[in-house]
C-alpha positions in Angstrom: 13.2 -29.3 15.9 11.1 -28.5 13.0 11.2 -24.3 12.8 12.6 -23.1 10.0 14.7 -20.7 12.3 16.5 -23.8 13.7 16.8 -25.6 10.6 18.5 -23.2 7.8 21.7 -23.1 6.6 23.7 -20.5 8.6 26.3 -18.7 6.2 29.5 -19.0 8.4 29.0 -19.4 12.0 27.6 -22.9 11.3 31.2 -24.0 9.8 32.6 -22.2 12.9 30.2 -23.8 15.3 29.6 -27.4 13.9 31.4 -28.0 10.4 28.6 -30.1 9.8 26.7 -30.9 6.8 23.6 -28.6 6.0 21.1 -31.3 6.8 21.7 -31.5 10.6 20.1 -30.0 13.2 22.4 -27.2 14.4 21.3 -27.8 17.9 22.7 -31.2 18.2 24.5 -31.3 21.6 27.5 -33.4 20.7 27.5 -33.4 16.5 29.5 -36.6 14.9 32.8 -34.3 15.0 32.7 -33.7 18.4 32.9 -29.9 18.2 31.0 -28.1 20.7 29.9 -24.8 21.6 32.4 -25.2 25.0 35.4 -25.9 22.6 34.2 -23.4 20.0 33.4 -20.2 22.5 36.6 -20.8 24.8 38.8 -18.0 24.1 37.8 -14.8 23.5 39.5 -14.8 19.7 37.3 -17.5 18.8 34.2 -15.9 20.2 35.4 -12.5 18.0 35.5 -15.1 14.9 31.8 -15.9 15.8 30.2 -12.7 15.7 32.5 -11.4 13.0 31.0 -14.6 11.0 27.3 -13.3 11.6 28.3 -9.9 10.7 29.5 -11.5 7.4 26.1 -12.7 7.1 24.7 -9.3 6.3 26.2 -9.7 2.5 26.1 -13.2 2.0 24.9 -14.6 -1.4 22.3 -17.4 -0.8 22.8 -16.8 2.9 21.0 -19.3 5.5 18.3 -20.2 3.0 20.4 -21.8 0.3 18.5 -19.8 -2.9 21.0 -18.8 -5.7 19.2 -16.3 -7.1 21.0 -13.3 -7.8 18.6 -11.2 -6.0 19.8 -12.8 -3.1 22.9 -10.9 -1.0 21.5 -10.1 2.3 20.0 -7.1 3.8 20.5 -4.7 0.5 18.5 -7.0 -1.4 15.7 -6.8 1.3 16.2 -2.8 1.2 16.3 -2.6 -2.7 13.3 -4.6 -2.3 11.4 -2.3 0.4 12.6 0.4 -2.0 10.9 -0.7 -5.2 7.7 -1.2 -3.7 7.5 2.3 -2.5 6.4 5.5 -4.1 10.1 6.9 -5.4 11.9 4.2 -7.1 11.0 3.6 -10.9 12.4 0.8 -12.7 13.5 1.5 -16.3 13.0 -1.5 -18.2 12.2 -5.7 -17.8 15.9 -5.9 -18.2 16.6 -9.8 -17.2 13.6 -9.6 -14.3 15.4 -9.3 -11.1 13.2 -7.6 -8.5 10.3 -6.7 -11.0 8.1 -8.5 -9.4 8.3 -6.8 -6.1 7.9 -3.6 -7.9 4.9 -5.0 -9.6 3.7 -6.3 -5.7 3.5 -10.0 -6.8 6.6 -11.5 -5.1 5.4 -10.8 -1.7 2.3 -12.7 -1.9 4.3 -16.1 -2.6 5.1 -18.2 0.4 6.9 -21.1 -1.4 10.6 -21.5 -1.1 13.2 -19.2 -2.1 10.6 -16.6 -2.5 11.2 -12.9 -1.1 9.1 -13.6 2.0 10.9 -17.1 2.8 14.6 -15.5 2.1 14.0 -12.5 4.3 12.3 -14.9 7.2 15.6 -17.0 7.0 17.8 -14.5 6.6 17.0 -12.6 9.9 16.1 -16.1 12.2 19.6 -17.2 11.1 21.1 -13.7 12.5 18.9 -14.3 15.6 20.4 -18.0 15.9 23.8 -16.4 15.6 23.3 -13.9 18.2 21.2 -16.7 20.6 24.2 -18.5 20.5 26.7 -16.3 21.4 24.4 -14.9 24.1 23.8 -18.5 25.4 27.6 -19.7 25.1 30.0 -16.6 25.7 28.6 -15.0 28.7 30.9 -15.6 31.3 34.4 -14.0 31.1 35.7 -17.0 33.4 35.2 -19.6 30.8 36.6 -17.6 27.9 40.4 -17.5 27.8 41.7 -14.4 27.6 38.7 -12.0 28.1 37.9 -9.3 30.3 34.3 -8.4 31.9 34.3 -5.6 29.3 35.2 -8.2 26.3 32.4 -10.1 27.0 29.9 -6.7 27.8 30.7 -5.7 24.1 30.1 -8.9 22.9 26.9 -9.5 24.3 25.9 -5.7 23.8 26.5 -6.0 19.8 24.7 -9.5 20.0 21.2 -8.2 21.7 21.0 -4.8 19.3 21.9 -6.9 16.4 18.8 -9.3 17.4 16.9 -6.6 18.3 17.7 -5.0 14.8 16.6 -8.6 12.9 13.4 -8.5 14.9 12.2 -5.0 14.2 12.8 -5.9 10.3 10.8 -8.9 10.7 7.8 -7.3 12.5 7.7 -4.2 9.7 8.1 -6.7 6.7 5.5 -9.3 8.1 2.9 -7.0 9.7 1.4 -3.4 9.4 3.1 -0.9 11.4 3.1 -0.3 15.1 0.5 2.0 16.0 -2.9 0.9 15.9 -1.9 -3.1 15.1 -0.3 -3.6 18.7 -2.8 -6.7 19.0 -2.3 -8.3 15.5 -0.1 -11.2 15.1 3.6 -10.6 15.1 6.6 -13.4 14.7 8.1 -15.8 17.0 10.2 -14.7 19.4 13.1 -16.6 20.4 15.8 -15.4 22.9 17.7 -18.5 23.9 18.5 -21.3 21.7 15.9 -23.4 23.1 14.0 -26.7 21.1 10.5 -24.8 22.0 8.5 -23.7 19.1 7.0 -20.7 18.9 3.7 -18.7 17.6 3.1 -15.2 16.4 2.4 -13.9 19.5 1.4 -10.2 19.2 3.0 -7.2 17.7 3.2 -5.5 21.0 5.1 -9.2 22.2 8.1 -8.4 19.8 8.4 -4.6 20.7 8.5 -5.4 24.0 11.5 -7.7 23.4 13.5 -5.2 21.0 13.3 -2.5 23.5 14.4 -4.4 26.4 17.1 -5.9 23.8 18.2 -2.4 23.4 18.0 -1.2 26.4 20.5 -3.7 27.6 23.0 -3.1 24.7 23.3 0.6 25.3 23.9 0.1 29.2 26.5 -3.0 27.7 28.0 -1.1 24.4 28.3 2.3 26.8 31.9 3.5 26.7 33.0 0.4 24.7 35.3 0.7 21.4 34.2 -1.2 18.7 36.6 -3.0 16.3 35.4 -1.4 13.3 32.0 0.2 11.6 31.3 -3.7 10.2 30.4 -3.9 14.3 27.3 -2.6 16.1 28.5 0.1 19.0 26.3 2.2 21.2 25.7 4.7 18.5 24.0 2.3 16.5 22.1 0.8 19.4 20.8 4.1 20.1 20.3 4.8 16.3 18.2 1.5 16.3 16.3 2.4 19.1 15.3 6.0 17.3 14.2 4.0 14.3 12.2 1.9 16.5 10.6 4.8 18.5 9.8 6.5 15.5 7.7 3.5 14.0 6.0 3.4 17.5 4.9 7.2 17.4 6.9 7.8 20.7 8.1 11.2 19.7 10.0 11.8 23.1 12.4 8.6 23.0 12.5 9.1 18.9 14.1 12.9 19.3 16.1 11.9 21.9 17.6 8.7 21.1 18.2 10.2 17.4 20.1 13.4 19.4 22.5 10.6 21.0 23.4 8.6 18.0 24.0 11.6 15.7 27.0 12.5 18.6 30.6 12.2 17.0 30.0 11.7 13.1 30.4 14.6 10.7 27.8 15.6 7.8 28.8 15.3 4.4 29.6 19.1 2.7 27.8 19.5 -1.0 31.1 18.6 -2.8 31.6 15.2 -0.8 27.7 14.3 -1.1 28.2 13.8 -4.6 31.6 11.6 -4.7 31.6 8.5 -6.4 32.4 6.5 -3.2 30.2 8.4 -0.5 27.5 5.9 -0.6 29.7 2.5 -1.5 32.8 3.3 1.2 32.2 2.7 4.9 34.9 5.2 5.6 32.6 8.0 4.8 32.2 10.4 7.8 28.7 10.0 7.9 28.4 6.1 7.8 27.6 4.8 11.5 27.6 1.3 10.2 28.0 -1.2 7.3 29.7 -4.1 6.0 33.1 -3.7 4.3 33.3 -5.8 1.4 36.6 -6.3 -0.6 37.1 -7.7 -3.9 37.6 -10.6 -2.6 34.0 -11.1 -1.0 32.2 -9.3 -3.4 29.2 -11.1 -4.5 29.5 -9.7 -8.2 26.4 -9.9 -10.2 24.1 -10.9 -7.2 25.0 -8.0 -5.7 23.4 -4.6 -4.7 25.6 -2.9 -6.9 24.9 -5.1 -9.6 21.5 -4.1 -9.3 21.3 -0.3 -8.8 24.8 0.9 -10.5 23.8 1.2 -14.0 27.9 2.3 -14.6 28.7 -1.4 -14.2 28.9 -4.2 -16.5 25.9 -5.6 -14.0 22.1 -6.1 -14.2 21.0 -2.3 -13.5 23.0 -1.1 -16.5 21.2 -3.8 -19.1 18.1 -2.3 -19.1 17.1 -2.2 -14.9 18.1 0.8 -14.1 16.6 2.4 -11.3 15.4 6.0 -11.7 13.8 8.9 -9.2 10.4 9.9 -10.3 10.5 13.5 -12.0 7.7 14.5 -9.8 10.2 14.1 -6.8 13.1 15.2 -8.7 11.7 18.5 -9.7 11.0 19.1 -5.8 15.1 19.2 -5.5 16.3 23.0 -6.0 19.4 23.6 -8.3 21.4 24.8 -5.4 21.2 21.3 -3.6 23.4 18.7 -4.5 21.4 15.9 -3.8 20.1 16.7 -7.5 23.7 15.7 -8.6 23.2 12.0 -7.5 20.5 11.4 -10.6 21.1 12.1 -14.3 19.8 15.1 -16.0 16.6 15.0 -17.6 18.5 15.8 -20.8 20.7 12.5 -20.4 21.2 11.0 -23.9 22.9 8.0 -22.7 21.4 4.6 -23.2 23.2 3.4 -20.5 22.5 6.4 -18.0 18.9 7.6 -18.9 17.2 10.3 -17.6 16.5 10.5 -13.7 18.7 7.5 -13.2 20.5 7.4 -9.6 24.3 7.9 -9.6 24.2 8.2 -6.2 24.8 4.5 -5.5 27.9 3.5 -7.4 31.3 1.2 -6.9 33.8 3.5 -6.1 36.1 2.7 -8.8 34.5 1.7 -12.4 35.1 -2.0 -13.3 35.8 -3.1 -9.8 33.3 -4.8 -7.9 34.5 -3.9 -4.3 32.0 -1.6 -2.8 30.7 -1.5 0.8 26.9 -1.8 1.9 25.5 0.8 3.9 23.0 0.0 6.8 23.0 3.7 8.8 24.0 7.0 8.0 23.9 9.8 10.3 21.6 11.6 8.3 18.8 9.5 9.2 19.4 10.6 12.7 19.0 14.3 12.0 15.7 13.6 10.0 14.4 11.3 12.9 15.3 14.0 15.3 13.4 16.9 13.4 9.9 15.0 12.1 9.9 13.8 16.1 10.4 17.5 17.5 7.5 18.6 14.8 5.4 16.0 15.7 5.7 17.4 19.3 5.0 20.5 18.4 8.4 21.6 18.9 8.6 23.7 15.8 11.6 25.9 16.5 13.9 23.1 17.6 12.7 20.8 14.7 13.7 23.6 12.0 17.0 23.9 13.6 17.8 20.4 13.7 16.7 20.1 9.7 18.6 23.2 8.3 21.8 22.1 10.3 21.3 18.9 7.8 20.0 20.4 4.8 22.7 23.4 4.6 25.1 21.1 4.4 23.7 20.1 1.2 22.5 23.3 0.1 23.4 26.2 2.1 20.9 28.8 0.8 18.1 26.1 2.4 15.9 27.6 4.9 12.8 26.0 7.0 11.9 29.4 8.4 8.6 29.3 6.4 7.4 26.0 7.7 5.4 25.1 10.8 2.7 22.8 12.5 1.6 20.0 9.6 3.5 21.8 7.1 6.7 21.6 8.7 6.1 17.8 9.1 5.5 17.3 6.0 8.7 19.1 4.8 10.8 17.0 7.2 8.9 14.2 5.3 9.8 15.2 1.9 13.6 15.7 2.8 13.8 12.2 4.1 12.3 10.9 0.7 15.2 13.2 -1.4 17.9 12.4 1.6 17.3 8.5 2.0 16.3 7.6 -1.5 17.8 4.2 -2.3 18.8 3.2 1.2 15.8 0.9 2.1 13.1 3.0 3.8 10.6 3.3 1.4 8.1 0.8 2.1 8.3 1.4 5.9 7.6 5.0 5.7 4.3 4.7 3.5 3.5 2.1 6.5 4.1 4.3 9.2 3.1 7.0 7.6 -0.7 5.5 6.7 -0.8 7.8 3.8 -1.0 4.4 1.5 1.0 3.9 -1.8 0.6 6.5 -4.3 3.1 6.6 -7.3 3.2 9.4 -9.3 2.1 8.8 -13.2 2.7 11.0 -16.0 5.9 11.8 -18.2 9.3 10.9 -16.5 7.2 9.3 -13.6 5.9 5.7 -13.0 4.5 4.1 -16.2 5.1 4.0 -19.8 7.9 4.5 -21.3 9.3 2.7 -18.2 8.4 -0.6 -17.1 4.9 -0.7 -16.1 4.7 -1.4 -12.1 0.9 -2.3 -12.5 0.0 -1.3 -9.0 0.0 2.9 -8.8 -2.3 3.0 -5.5 -3.0 1.3 -2.4 -4.5 2.3 0.7 -3.4 2.4 4.0 -2.6 -1.0 5.7 -3.6 -2.9 2.8 -2.4 -6.7 3.0 -0.2 -6.3 -0.1 2.5 -4.4 2.2 3.3 -7.7 4.1 5.1 -10.4 3.3 4.0 -13.5 3.5 4.8 -16.5 6.0 6.8 -18.9 4.6 5.0 -22.0 3.9 7.5 -24.6 5.1 7.4 -22.7 8.2 3.9 -23.1 8.7 4.3 -26.9 7.7 6.8 -27.7 10.1 6.4 -25.3 13.1 3.5 -27.2 15.5 2.5 -24.0 17.1 1.8 -22.3 13.9 -1.2 -23.6 11.2 -2.6 -22.1 8.0 -4.8 -19.9 10.0 -1.3 -17.8 11.0 -0.9 -16.9 7.3 -1.1 -13.7 6.5 -4.1 -12.2 4.3 
């Protein structure tokens, strides 16, 4: 077996499954220590442990790719890179240099080992492999001691939804948006632990598998209680389905699934929104899915909060502060609580300069215990509102938008907006509401507006770090990660011709 997908080091499940050295092939049927999948998946407690390990991979430092760079800490590293490549995040100064190459659009053009493309590819395919191991080995309750049919349905449902989530992120990082690009090269799709190497296929193939996984996951997870918010449940599966439909411009499905997904969650009021822990604690009422990270598991300097929370003794406070452009900040009304999660333009602090974000901060200053956010119910309101507006259902869209925005700004009204102006207003509110949560580049791609970074005082450029790239046309090849060179070299089903432009 040659493909990176099968050869990269797994964060924790490899230990549980095989306890073998990192250069062993994980598909060895009987490794030297004689620990086989039948033994590992012989009880429901072992199955749950294996699934827990796959969730731990989401915030693993180095993860399955072996890179010990301090910009390699799982999903939130990828989220941060995506935001830095969008319109709405500014880097204060060069600082220690982490993520600056993403901001300046050079990092993604490198296909060598330990670059962003290589780490992202390995990260998602490692999780896909863990999901496939679960699906291949934990599908029969008769073989899993102490399990019920409901237990196995939950495990399978979570694995299917997680696999779909991985493929959705892969296809959106390694190819342009879905609409209009259905026949372009996709990413290899693996649904079992197989020795067969796969080529890129088509974008539409990837989305077909994503939808199939999410459809079955929803059925299996419906009515099942989850152990914690660290696990995917039916609401999260529906939330992923809403994201997928939004990118596909399947507006009716996006609205339906976003509406379903948001049931049972409570929006933060204005006071809660500006609480220091609101975007770093999984206990927040809006959080649908995240990683609980106690101090003992925090990755400290190699963590999301090291790179974004300037109040900490991490990289963000040493010149790498992340800021909102003045042009976007000025569009947030003074009565809107969301204006309060950015430093005032009049700030004189060298550590927290004007417009620096104070939205994403560790709950307790001086501690590194802070949770990672992957899905929040506010996103579902925004998806539903946009999908309704794009179908011409303006009144319904305004109602959904106002139900979200009045929780932040009691005086907000969408009454003046209709048609394309309403869609534009929803997209503006999405930029403000989801700032720093990893959506910026994907939104640039799916809306097909190209990159347009605001310049001038308080915006991108001097005296802040020069982003180098200020504008790019829709579907620019610079929006695409490069296929890792080691995948092209070692996968017989791929060649140099499969590389992204």
